[in-house]
Structures are given as structure tokens and as C-alpha cells.
N, CA, C and O atoms as a GROMACS GRO file, in nm:
protein
  416
    1UNK      N    1  -4.018  -0.488   0.584
    1UNK     CA    2  -4.023  -0.613   0.513
    1UNK      C    3  -4.077  -0.721   0.606
    1UNK      O    4  -4.049  -0.723   0.726
    2UNK      N    5  -4.152  -0.807   0.548
    2UNK     CA    6  -4.203  -0.917   0.627
    2UNK      C    7  -4.165  -1.054   0.567
    2UNK      O    8  -4.220  -1.157   0.606
    3UNK      N    9  -4.069  -1.051   0.471
    3UNK     CA   10  -4.020  -1.175   0.410
    3UNK      C   11  -3.879  -1.152   0.358
    3UNK      O   12  -3.835  -1.038   0.342
    4UNK      N   13  -3.808  -1.261   0.330
    4UNK     CA   14  -3.673  -1.248   0.274
    4UNK      C   15  -3.681  -1.183   0.137
    4UNK      O   16  -3.773  -1.209   0.060
    5UNK      N   17  -3.585  -1.099   0.107
    5UNK     CA   18  -3.579  -1.032  -0.023
    5UNK      C   19  -3.438  -1.049  -0.080
    5UNK      O   20  -3.342  -1.064  -0.004
    6UNK      N   21  -3.426  -1.048  -0.209
    6UNK     CA   22  -3.297  -1.052  -0.277
    6UNK      C   23  -3.267  -0.913  -0.330
    6UNK      O   24  -3.351  -0.849  -0.394
    7UNK      N   25  -3.146  -0.867  -0.302
    7UNK     CA   26  -3.106  -0.734  -0.346
    7UNK      C   27  -2.977  -0.746  -0.426
    7UNK      O   28  -2.887  -0.822  -0.390
    8UNK      N   29  -2.969  -0.672  -0.536
    8UNK     CA   30  -2.848  -0.670  -0.617
    8UNK      C   31  -2.799  -0.526  -0.624
    8UNK      O   32  -2.878  -0.433  -0.642
    9UNK      N   33  -2.667  -0.509  -0.609
    9UNK     CA   34  -2.608  -0.376  -0.616
    9UNK      C   35  -2.488  -0.380  -0.708
    9UNK      O   36  -2.415  -0.479  -0.711
   10UNK      N   37  -2.467  -0.274  -0.780
   10UNK     CA   38  -2.348  -0.261  -0.866
   10UNK      C   39  -2.272  -0.138  -0.823
   10UNK      O   40  -2.330  -0.032  -0.799
   11UNK      N   41  -2.140  -0.154  -0.812
   11UNK     CA   42  -2.055  -0.043  -0.773
   11UNK      C   43  -1.949  -0.024  -0.880
   11UNK      O   44  -1.888  -0.120  -0.926
   12UNK      N   45  -1.928   0.099  -0.918
   12UNK     CA   46  -1.823   0.131  -1.012
   12UNK      C   47  -1.715   0.206  -0.935
   12UNK      O   48  -1.741   0.312  -0.877
   13UNK      N   49  -1.594   0.150  -0.935
   13UNK     CA   50  -1.485   0.213  -0.863
   13UNK      C   51  -1.384   0.263  -0.965
   13UNK      O   52  -1.338   0.188  -1.051
   14UNK      N   53  -1.351   0.388  -0.955
   14UNK     CA   54  -1.258   0.447  -1.048
   14UNK      C   55  -1.120   0.459  -0.986
   14UNK      O   56  -1.106   0.497  -0.870
   15UNK      N   57  -1.022   0.427  -1.064
   15UNK     CA   58  -0.882   0.443  -1.026
   15UNK      C   59  -0.857   0.388  -0.887
   15UNK      O   60  -0.879   0.269  -0.862
   16UNK      N   61  -0.810   0.473  -0.795
   16UNK     CA   62  -0.774   0.426  -0.662
   16UNK      C   63  -0.882   0.454  -0.558
   16UNK      O   64  -0.857   0.440  -0.438
   17UNK      N   65  -0.998   0.492  -0.602
   17UNK     CA   66  -1.104   0.517  -0.505
   17UNK      C   67  -1.165   0.382  -0.470
   17UNK      O   68  -1.277   0.351  -0.510
   18UNK      N   69  -1.091   0.303  -0.395
   18UNK     CA   70  -1.133   0.169  -0.356
   18UNK      C   71  -1.116   0.155  -0.207
   18UNK      O   72  -1.015   0.198  -0.150
   19UNK      N   73  -1.213   0.096  -0.145
   19UNK     CA   74  -1.204   0.075  -0.001
   19UNK      C   75  -1.087  -0.015   0.032
   19UNK      O   76  -1.067  -0.118  -0.032
   20UNK      N   77  -1.012   0.024   0.131
   20UNK     CA   78  -0.903  -0.058   0.177
   20UNK      C   79  -0.773  -0.043   0.102
   20UNK      O   80  -0.676  -0.112   0.135
   21UNK      N   81  -0.765   0.044   0.004
   21UNK     CA   82  -0.641   0.065  -0.069
   21UNK      C   83  -0.547   0.150   0.015
   21UNK      O   84  -0.579   0.263   0.050
   22UNK      N   85  -0.430   0.094   0.048
   22UNK     CA   86  -0.333   0.169   0.128
   22UNK      C   87  -0.198   0.180   0.059
   22UNK      O   88  -0.113   0.258   0.102
   23UNK      N   89  -0.179   0.103  -0.049
   23UNK     CA   90  -0.052   0.104  -0.121
   23UNK      C   91  -0.080   0.079  -0.268
   23UNK      O   92  -0.186   0.030  -0.306
   24UNK      N   93   0.019   0.114  -0.352
   24UNK     CA   94   0.003   0.093  -0.495
   24UNK      C   95   0.138   0.074  -0.560
   24UNK      O   96   0.240   0.127  -0.515
   25UNK      N   97   0.136  -0.003  -0.667
   25UNK     CA   98   0.250  -0.015  -0.757
   25UNK      C   99   0.196   0.021  -0.894
   25UNK      O  100   0.110  -0.048  -0.948
   26UNK      N  101   0.246   0.129  -0.950
   26UNK     CA  102   0.191   0.176  -1.077
   26UNK      C  103   0.043   0.203  -1.062
   26UNK      O  104   0.001   0.277  -0.973
   27UNK      N  105  -0.037   0.142  -1.150
   27UNK     CA  106  -0.182   0.163  -1.145
   27UNK      C  107  -0.255   0.055  -1.067
   27UNK      O  108  -0.378   0.050  -1.068
   28UNK      N  109  -0.180  -0.032  -0.999
   28UNK     CA  110  -0.244  -0.143  -0.927
   28UNK      C  111  -0.248  -0.115  -0.778
   28UNK      O  112  -0.144  -0.097  -0.715
   29UNK      N  113  -0.369  -0.111  -0.720
   29UNK     CA  114  -0.383  -0.084  -0.576
   29UNK      C  115  -0.371  -0.213  -0.493
   29UNK      O  116  -0.402  -0.322  -0.541
   30UNK      N  117  -0.325  -0.197  -0.369
   30UNK     CA  118  -0.314  -0.308  -0.275
   30UNK      C  119  -0.368  -0.266  -0.140
   30UNK      O  120  -0.361  -0.149  -0.103
   31UNK      N  121  -0.422  -0.361  -0.066
   31UNK     CA  122  -0.480  -0.333   0.065
   31UNK      C  123  -0.377  -0.321   0.175
   31UNK      O  124  -0.405  -0.260   0.279
   32UNK      N  125  -0.258  -0.378   0.157
   32UNK     CA  126  -0.154  -0.371   0.258
   32UNK      C  127  -0.018  -0.356   0.192
   32UNK      O  128  -0.002  -0.382   0.072
   33UNK      N  129   0.079  -0.313   0.270
   33UNK     CA  130   0.216  -0.306   0.219
   33UNK      C  131   0.269  -0.446   0.189
   33UNK      O  132   0.344  -0.464   0.093
   34UNK      N  133   0.231  -0.543   0.271
   34UNK     CA  134   0.276  -0.681   0.248
   34UNK      C  135   0.226  -0.734   0.114
   34UNK      O  136   0.300  -0.802   0.043
   35UNK      N  137   0.102  -0.706   0.079
   35UNK     CA  138   0.049  -0.750  -0.050
   35UNK      C  139   0.121  -0.681  -0.165
   35UNK      O  140   0.151  -0.743  -0.267
   36UNK      N  141   0.148  -0.552  -0.148
   36UNK     CA  142   0.221  -0.479  -0.252
   36UNK      C  143   0.361  -0.536  -0.269
   36UNK      O  144   0.407  -0.556  -0.381
   37UNK      N  145   0.429  -0.562  -0.158
   37UNK     CA  146   0.564  -0.618  -0.165
   37UNK      C  147   0.562  -0.758  -0.230
   37UNK      O  148   0.650  -0.790  -0.309
   38UNK      N  149   0.464  -0.838  -0.198
   38UNK     CA  150   0.453  -0.972  -0.255
   38UNK      C  151   0.437  -0.966  -0.407
   38UNK      O  152   0.481  -1.057  -0.478
   39UNK      N  153   0.374  -0.860  -0.457
   39UNK     CA  154   0.352  -0.846  -0.601
   39UNK      C  155   0.465  -0.770  -0.671
   39UNK      O  156   0.474  -0.770  -0.794
   40UNK      N  157   0.551  -0.706  -0.593
   40UNK     CA  158   0.657  -0.622  -0.650
   40UNK      C  159   0.760  -0.705  -0.726
   40UNK      O  160   0.789  -0.820  -0.692
   41UNK      N  161   0.814  -0.642  -0.828
   41UNK     CA  162   0.925  -0.699  -0.902
   41UNK      C  163   1.046  -0.609  -0.880
   41UNK      O  164   1.034  -0.497  -0.831
   42UNK      N  165   1.161  -0.658  -0.917
   42UNK     CA  166   1.284  -0.583  -0.898
   42UNK      C  167   1.274  -0.443  -0.958
   42UNK      O  168   1.238  -0.427  -1.075
   43UNK      N  169   1.305  -0.341  -0.878
   43UNK     CA  170   1.303  -0.204  -0.924
   43UNK      C  171   1.170  -0.131  -0.909
   43UNK      O  172   1.162  -0.012  -0.939
   44UNK      N  173   1.068  -0.199  -0.864
   44UNK     CA  174   0.936  -0.135  -0.849
   44UNK      C  175   0.935  -0.032  -0.737
   44UNK      O  176   1.010  -0.041  -0.640
   45UNK      N  177   0.848   0.065  -0.754
   45UNK     CA  178   0.822   0.166  -0.651
   45UNK      C  179   0.688   0.134  -0.587
   45UNK      O  180   0.585   0.126  -0.655
   46UNK      N  181   0.689   0.115  -0.455
   46UNK     CA  182   0.565   0.093  -0.380
   46UNK      C  183   0.529   0.227  -0.318
   46UNK      O  184   0.606   0.284  -0.240
   47UNK      N  185   0.411   0.278  -0.351
   47UNK     CA  186   0.364   0.404  -0.294
   47UNK      C  187   0.268   0.374  -0.180
   47UNK      O  188   0.183   0.286  -0.193
   48UNK      N  189   0.281   0.446  -0.070
   48UNK     CA  190   0.197   0.422   0.048
   48UNK      C  191   0.127   0.549   0.091
   48UNK      O  192   0.180   0.659   0.079
   49UNK      N  193   0.006   0.532   0.143
   49UNK     CA  194  -0.069   0.647   0.194
   49UNK      C  195   0.000   0.706   0.316
   49UNK      O  196   0.076   0.638   0.385
   50UNK      N  197  -0.026   0.832   0.341
   50UNK     CA  198   0.024   0.902   0.460
   50UNK      C  199  -0.061   0.857   0.578
   50UNK      O  200  -0.163   0.918   0.610
   51UNK      N  201  -0.016   0.751   0.642
   51UNK     CA  202  -0.087   0.696   0.757
   51UNK      C  203   0.010   0.611   0.837
   51UNK      O  204   0.126   0.597   0.799
   52UNK      N  205  -0.036   0.555   0.946
   52UNK     CA  206   0.046   0.467   1.028
   52UNK      C  207   0.015   0.322   0.991
   52UNK      O  208  -0.101   0.280   0.993
   53UNK      N  209   0.119   0.246   0.958
   53UNK     CA  210   0.107   0.103   0.931
   53UNK      C  211   0.163   0.031   1.053
   53UNK      O  212   0.279   0.052   1.090
   54UNK      N  213   0.084  -0.052   1.116
   54UNK     CA  214   0.126  -0.121   1.237
   54UNK      C  215   0.168  -0.266   1.213
   54UNK      O  216   0.212  -0.335   1.305
   55UNK      N  217   0.154  -0.312   1.091
   55UNK     CA  218   0.191  -0.450   1.057
   55UNK      C  219   0.342  -0.463   1.042
   55UNK      O  220   0.410  -0.366   1.010
   56UNK      N  221   0.392  -0.582   1.064
   56UNK     CA  222   0.532  -0.610   1.037
   56UNK      C  223   0.551  -0.620   0.886
   56UNK      O  224   0.461  -0.663   0.814
   57UNK      N  225   0.668  -0.579   0.840
   57UNK     CA  226   0.698  -0.584   0.697
   57UNK      C  227   0.830  -0.658   0.677
   57UNK      O  228   0.937  -0.597   0.681
   58UNK      N  229   0.824  -0.791   0.655
   58UNK     CA  230   0.946  -0.867   0.632
   58UNK      C  231   0.980  -0.869   0.482
   58UNK      O  232   0.904  -0.921   0.402
   59UNK      N  233   1.093  -0.812   0.447
   59UNK     CA  234   1.137  -0.811   0.308
   59UNK      C  235   1.235  -0.926   0.291
   59UNK      O  236   1.350  -0.918   0.333
   60UNK      N  237   1.189  -1.033   0.229
   60UNK     CA  238   1.266  -1.156   0.225
   60UNK      C  239   1.283  -1.213   0.085
   60UNK      O  240   1.297  -1.334   0.066
   61UNK      N  241   1.281  -1.123  -0.013
   61UNK     CA  242   1.300  -1.165  -0.151
   61UNK      C  243   1.421  -1.094  -0.209
   61UNK      O  244   1.451  -0.981  -0.168
   62UNK      N  245   1.490  -1.155  -0.302
   62UNK     CA  246   1.611  -1.097  -0.361
   62UNK      C  247   1.575  -0.996  -0.470
   62UNK      O  248   1.612  -1.012  -0.586
   63UNK      N  249   1.501  -0.891  -0.430
   63UNK     CA  250   1.465  -0.783  -0.521
   63UNK      C  251   1.498  -0.650  -0.455
   63UNK      O  252   1.513  -0.642  -0.333
   64UNK      N  253   1.510  -0.548  -0.536
   64UNK     CA  254   1.536  -0.412  -0.487
   64UNK      C  255   1.410  -0.330  -0.511
   64UNK      O  256   1.363  -0.320  -0.624
   65UNK      N  257   1.356  -0.271  -0.404
   65UNK     CA  258   1.234  -0.191  -0.416
   65UNK      C  259   1.254  -0.055  -0.351
   65UNK      O  260   1.343  -0.035  -0.268
   66UNK      N  261   1.168   0.037  -0.389
   66UNK     CA  262   1.164   0.171  -0.331
   66UNK      C  263   1.028   0.186  -0.264
   66UNK      O  264   0.926   0.154  -0.324
   67UNK      N  265   1.027   0.232  -0.140
   67UNK     CA  266   0.902   0.258  -0.068
   67UNK      C  267   0.888   0.408  -0.051
   67UNK      O  268   0.965   0.471   0.022
   68UNK      N  269   0.790   0.465  -0.120
   68UNK     CA  270   0.763   0.609  -0.111
   68UNK      C  271   0.638   0.629  -0.026
   68UNK      O  272   0.534   0.571  -0.055
   69UNK      N  273   0.649   0.710   0.076
   69UNK     CA  274   0.536   0.734   0.164
   69UNK      C  275   0.480   0.874   0.150
   69UNK      O  276   0.531   0.958   0.076
   70UNK      N  277   0.372   0.896   0.223
   70UNK     CA  278   0.312   1.028   0.231
   70UNK      C  279   0.209   1.061   0.126
   70UNK      O  280   0.173   1.178   0.112
   71UNK      N  281   0.161   0.964   0.053
   71UNK     CA  282   0.063   0.993  -0.053
   71UNK      C  283  -0.076   1.019   0.005
   71UNK      O  284  -0.114   0.962   0.107
   72UNK      N  285  -0.149   1.107  -0.062
   72UNK     CA  286  -0.287   1.134  -0.026
   72UNK      C  287  -0.375   1.029  -0.094
   72UNK      O  288  -0.332   0.963  -0.188
   73UNK      N  289  -0.497   1.015  -0.046
   73UNK     CA  290  -0.591   0.919  -0.104
   73UNK      C  291  -0.603   0.942  -0.255
   73UNK      O  292  -0.613   1.056  -0.300
   74UNK      N  293  -0.601   0.836  -0.328
   74UNK     CA  294  -0.609   0.845  -0.473
   74UNK      C  295  -0.474   0.840  -0.541
   74UNK      O  296  -0.467   0.820  -0.663
   75UNK      N  297  -0.367   0.857  -0.466
   75UNK     CA  298  -0.231   0.849  -0.520
   75UNK      C  299  -0.211   0.938  -0.641
   75UNK      O  300  -0.136   0.903  -0.732
   76UNK      N  301  -0.278   1.053  -0.644
   76UNK     CA  302  -0.272   1.141  -0.761
   76UNK      C  303  -0.142   1.217  -0.777
   76UNK      O  304  -0.140   1.317  -0.849
   77UNK      N  305  -0.038   1.176  -0.716
   77UNK     CA  306   0.089   1.245  -0.730
   77UNK      C  307   0.119   1.335  -0.612
   77UNK      O  308   0.235   1.365  -0.585
   78UNK      N  309   0.015   1.380  -0.542
   78UNK     CA  310   0.036   1.466  -0.427
   78UNK      C  311   0.082   1.384  -0.307
   78UNK      O  312   0.033   1.275  -0.281
   79UNK      N  313   0.178   1.440  -0.236
   79UNK     CA  314   0.226   1.377  -0.113
   79UNK      C  315   0.210   1.478  -0.002
   79UNK      O  316   0.244   1.596  -0.016
   80UNK      N  317   0.158   1.430   0.109
   80UNK     CA  318   0.131   1.518   0.223
   80UNK      C  319   0.179   1.449   0.349
   80UNK      O  320   0.121   1.350   0.391
   81UNK      N  321   0.283   1.500   0.408
   81UNK     CA  322   0.332   1.438   0.530
   81UNK      C  323   0.416   1.316   0.499
   81UNK      O  324   0.494   1.315   0.404
   82UNK      N  325   0.399   1.213   0.581
   82UNK     CA  326   0.480   1.093   0.565
   82UNK      C  327   0.399   0.970   0.604
   82UNK      O  328   0.290   0.978   0.659
   83UNK      N  329   0.456   0.857   0.573
   83UNK     CA  330   0.401   0.728   0.612
   83UNK      C  331   0.483   0.679   0.730
   83UNK      O  332   0.605   0.693   0.731
   84UNK      N  333   0.416   0.622   0.830
   84UNK     CA  334   0.487   0.571   0.947
   84UNK      C  335   0.473   0.419   0.953
   84UNK      O  336   0.363   0.365   0.945
   85UNK      N  337   0.588   0.352   0.968
   85UNK     CA  338   0.589   0.208   0.991
   85UNK      C  339   0.617   0.187   1.138
   85UNK      O  340   0.727   0.214   1.185
   86UNK      N  341   0.518   0.139   1.212
   86UNK     CA  342   0.540   0.118   1.354
   86UNK      C  343   0.553  -0.029   1.390
   86UNK      O  344   0.575  -0.063   1.506
   87UNK      N  345   0.540  -0.116   1.292
   87UNK     CA  346   0.568  -0.258   1.312
   87UNK      C  347   0.716  -0.282   1.288
   87UNK      O  348   0.794  -0.187   1.276
   88UNK      N  349   0.754  -0.407   1.282
   88UNK     CA  350   0.894  -0.443   1.260
   88UNK      C  351   0.923  -0.449   1.110
   88UNK      O  352   0.852  -0.516   1.035
   89UNK      N  353   1.027  -0.379   1.067
   89UNK     CA  354   1.073  -0.383   0.929
   89UNK      C  355   1.202  -0.464   0.927
   89UNK      O  356   1.298  -0.430   0.995
   90UNK      N  357   1.203  -0.573   0.850
   90UNK     CA  358   1.320  -0.659   0.841
   90UNK      C  359   1.360  -0.673   0.695
   90UNK      O  360   1.279  -0.717   0.613
   91UNK      N  361   1.483  -0.637   0.662
   91UNK     CA  362   1.534  -0.656   0.527
   91UNK      C  363   1.625  -0.777   0.532
   91UNK      O  364   1.741  -0.767   0.571
   92UNK      N  365   1.572  -0.893   0.491
   92UNK     CA  366   1.648  -1.017   0.495
   92UNK      C  367   1.722  -1.043   0.366
   92UNK      O  368   1.830  -1.104   0.366
   93UNK      N  369   1.665  -0.998   0.255
   93UNK     CA  370   1.726  -1.013   0.123
   93UNK      C  371   1.693  -0.890   0.041
   93UNK      O  372   1.603  -0.814   0.077
   94UNK      N  373   1.766  -0.869  -0.067
   94UNK     CA  374   1.739  -0.756  -0.155
   94UNK      C  375   1.776  -0.626  -0.088
   94UNK      O  376   1.855  -0.623   0.006
   95UNK      N  377   1.717  -0.517  -0.137
   95UNK     CA  378   1.743  -0.387  -0.076
   95UNK      C  379   1.617  -0.303  -0.078
   95UNK      O  380   1.523  -0.328  -0.154
   96UNK      N  381   1.617  -0.203   0.008
   96UNK     CA  382   1.503  -0.113   0.023
   96UNK      C  383   1.554   0.030   0.031
   96UNK      O  384   1.644   0.061   0.109
   97UNK      N  385   1.496   0.118  -0.050
   97UNK     CA  386   1.520   0.261  -0.042
   97UNK      C  387   1.389   0.323   0.005
   97UNK      O  388   1.284   0.294  -0.052
   98UNK      N  389   1.395   0.407   0.108
   98UNK     CA  390   1.273   0.470   0.159
   98UNK      C  391   1.277   0.620   0.135
   98UNK      O  392   1.383   0.682   0.138
   99UNK      N  393   1.159   0.676   0.111
   99UNK     CA  394   1.144   0.820   0.087
   99UNK      C  395   1.010   0.860   0.145
   99UNK      O  396   0.906   0.809   0.103
  100UNK      N  397   1.011   0.951   0.242
  100UNK     CA  398   0.887   0.996   0.304
  100UNK      C  399   0.830   0.894   0.401
  100UNK      O  400   0.709   0.888   0.421
  101UNK      N  401   0.917   0.814   0.461
  101UNK     CA  402   0.874   0.708   0.553
  101UNK      C  403   0.945   0.724   0.686
  101UNK      O  404   1.067   0.741   0.690
  102UNK      N  405   0.869   0.718   0.794
  102UNK     CA  406   0.924   0.719   0.929
  102UNK      C  407   0.916   0.577   0.981
  102UNK      O  408   0.810   0.514   0.976
  103UNK      N  409   1.028   0.524   1.031
  103UNK     CA  410   1.032   0.390   1.085
  103UNK      C  411   1.048   0.401   1.235
  103UNK      O  412   1.149   0.453   1.283
  104UNK      N  413   0.948   0.353   1.310
  104UNK     CA  414   0.952   0.361   1.458
  104UNK      C  415   0.992   0.230   1.516
  104UNK      O  416   1.001   0.217   1.638
   0.00000   0.00000   0.00000
């Protein structure tokens, strides 16, 4: 090219095949556990990919949530291994039940 050009691209993303999706609540994907927790309502299940999360996770809302780890990409129901939280997990309010999660 020898001049500026304008380019347009369209991407169709199906289900959870989205860049940066690491957690989900129901059919809604989130890029971080913190974003998923911020959107969670009382009784929600937050599903997390089988990977290491190094961010801190402060739970500071008066809600009860379940954190299920070990999901494979796409969250298709399959779980492989576990999710590791290597940042600081603080439960200041509400409650948390974990399943398939290693807290370091």
C-alpha cells in the first residue's frame, strides 16, 4: 500500500467462543472473576475456566454465590482439572461455596 486505506471487518462469535472469556454466569460470559462477581445476584453460580487467576477477588456484597472451577473453553459442561486462585480471596460479606477451586 502506498496510501491510507479503510478496512471493515465483521466477526461472528458464537456462545462462549469469545476472546478473553474466563468466567460465566448462565449464558453470559465475563472477562474476569471480578466482573462476574460484580454482575452476580444472590444464589448465582459463577463458572471459571481451568486456569490460574492471579487477581485478588474481594467478595464484599451481601449475596451468596457458588464458584465452580475447572471448566474447559466454551463452558460446555465439561470440567477438566481445577481453577487456581493465587491472588487474595477475601469474603467480607455474604458467603461463598467453592467446587473445583484451589486457593493458594
